[in-house]
Each structure stands twice: as structure tokens, then as C-alpha cells.
C-alpha angles and dihedrals in degrees: 000000000000119000103175115127088220093066104060100132102058116134105239091201092066110074099196093184095045096223094313103162114252107254094046115131118247132184119220123213093227130194098156090245119129098258095055090039091053092045087055094046090053089052092050092048090050092058104258128142102236139190130177137229130192126193119222100208105162130073114233093358117139103250111216093228094152092058093047095047092047093055089043092051092051088059096038100238135137120243126215119200121210119194104212098149097119093049093045093051093051098040105036110015092045090044090056092048090049089053095048089045090056093050096257129120111237127218105213099180094057090053097041095052100066090037106044117357093049103009102053095026097051091047087051091048096053088044089058092051096256124146093230148309127293121204135182094235119142094234136094136229113213136165115273133219088253094063094257133091125291120211105219138187118270115257089240097072098191088060101036110139103182093109088071093051100058091106093064120115122234086248090057092052095046089058095046133089126196113192098173094057094103096040135088124235090242091056088052092050090048091054091045089053092049089049086049094237109177094223098044089123101034118137117252123241117231095186133091109277089246098045110125120248091234129023133021126316090218093053089047093053091044091059093041095055096033094244125182108227113236101228124193144136138303106228131183111256093219102043106019088233116155110246100178144299128290133207101243137320087248091070095059138068134190112277094021113149108168123062102035092109086215113136114200100147091256136057116278129194134208101253104170136006117208108208093189101050093025090229120143121208122221127196137182092200109087089202090072087069093058116106129187100175129051131189112212135192139190099026123196120196125199091184118070089200097059094037089067095050119102088205139008147159126247145140110270125206116198100189139010098267101033123103115250112251130205113257143157114240122207127195114224096171140332089282101034136066137168126213123203110192122208088227128027116265123221126239099356105194126209109229095036122102127255104209122197124222136187108194101310096335122099107221101176148307148206143207120268112245099172144326137212140178 
């Protein structure tokens, strides 16, 4: 039981360590930021033996080793550094460019998590003799109705990060601990201030870790991988009339309003991208962006119960910041699902994830292939 006076707001009903005996060794996914630092602090106060690991993912980037080492020293923990930049560039950054190049909008975090943040790090933790990996995610791991583990939303809904974790395997979840799942960001910052962490009030980044500080991620990746922009026409969605030329389908996403350079006297939105002809449809009618039916591919289920169902009902979230919406989900094949929403959804984007929830529990998800009214 934690006795530290810095941890007065922990929810006693959430057993973040699921009965793991104190004294067990745990590996912390450690960035030196306040979330991973406070997650490590909670583990130490709970009586666990802890080590830390940091992934170096970017070629030529200035790694903030000093910040990481300073935070680790304050907690009295050792940090391992893993150089994964070459694999990260090929598996994550190239994936993102391939998606942009095909007229889709990638979701790098949802791909990186099962491969790197949980895949490589859990493997490393187990090789080091640790019981599992601790992360600073705002999500919870609970027991589910099928006798396994349920990945649930974090109690702080504005910070809930479960959406990005839908691709994890059940084995990865079984070896993961998320002590911040029942906490708010304000509480984490309060503890960080009392610990006198220098970045307790640092702003949070909402971008991919390799997004450029200035300019477009798609353009940066196009340059990195020597892409050839697939240029074509902007066309009117209603009439088919050519409205102008664009600089490449990689540079646009469904629902985008600014940056087309097309002057029509009223706002126009990117309503469809044609990866074969390279044409991009624009519409001034926001209703054209509404979608009732989604076609999904490459599913991943965290619930064995729902994985076996040919159809079920759930709340479906189509992007990180969107509200989940009730829908019926139908299994077409092992690799294909159809979602029928009760109410149309706006700007459904191929390449993004559709994630299924039952109450607070994430039961699975899949990648958006297409949508139609």
C-alpha cells in the first residue's frame, strides 16, 4: 500500500498492478517527461524494484539525455537506452509516407505502439528479468467478462489515450501496467511540482514525435523518401468541373478546408481523394462529408468474446478527438468488417482507425478503408 503524502488522490478501486507482489522488478518506458516520471514514482512508492528504458527513434535528433538522466537520478533509477532509429524509420516513418502517397491519412502512434512502445520494450523488459512494462498512458487495464484483461479508458476523459492502443495484443496488455489510468493530468502535475521536476508545467505536444516544428509532415516525408508527388486536379464534387490543379494527393486529407488555394467565393472542403486518377473532389456542402457506413480492414480484437461474433453493437470512435458514436458492426470475413452508424459521422478518413468500445472497455478496432452515405 502506498504511504507517500504526495499520492493522496489515487483511486483505491483501481489496482494498477493487479496483485503483483511488491519487490517485483518492473521496467519503465521513460521519456523524462512528467507522465513517465510520475508513473515511475508511483511504482517506487508501491514497493517495486524499477529500471527505466528510453527509445532513441530518430536519426540525427538531439536526444535530451540530460533531461532523462536528471529525472532518473531524482528517482534513483538506472536508464537503458535503445537505438531503434533505423527500424523506426523503415517501419513507421515509411509506413506514414506510403499512406500519404496513397491519398490516405496515417495514424503513426497506433502503428508504433504494438511494434515499438510495447513490442520492443516489453521484449526488452522480459529479457532483463522484469515482470512487465510500466507506461505513463492515461488508460486502465482491468479484468474483463471473458476471464482476460480489458483495456479501458482513462478516468481523465480529456487525456484518455486508449484509442491509440487498439492494436496491442492481449499478451502485451498482460505484461503492461498503467498507474496513471485513474489519475487526472492536474494531479500528475501537482505531484511533479512537489517533486520539483523542472518540466512540471511544460506544454504537451499533440503531434507525432517526428513531425517537423515547421512545415508539413507529409512534405517532410516526401523529401525523406524521395517521393514523386501525384499531382492532379481539384474537381467540383457535384458537377465534375475542374477547379484547378493541386500539388499532390499526399498533401490533403478528408475534411480539409484551408490550403487548397481554390477560390469559389465560399468555403470548400476536401470530400474525396481518388488514388487512381489523383483527382481531389471539393464540395461547399458540408453534408457531403457525412458518412453512415464504413468499410474496415485488418481488425484487431482485445476481447475474445467479441472476436467470435458475426455481428455486435458498440460505440465506435473514428479519430482521437472525436466522440464515440453508437453503431452496428458486421463481420464480412476475418479481415473485413462493415460499420453502420445510427447517425452519420463527419469527415471519415481512410487510413485512420475505427475503435470499438463497450462502455469504458476497448474491445477492438480496425483500419478505415472507405466510407459512404
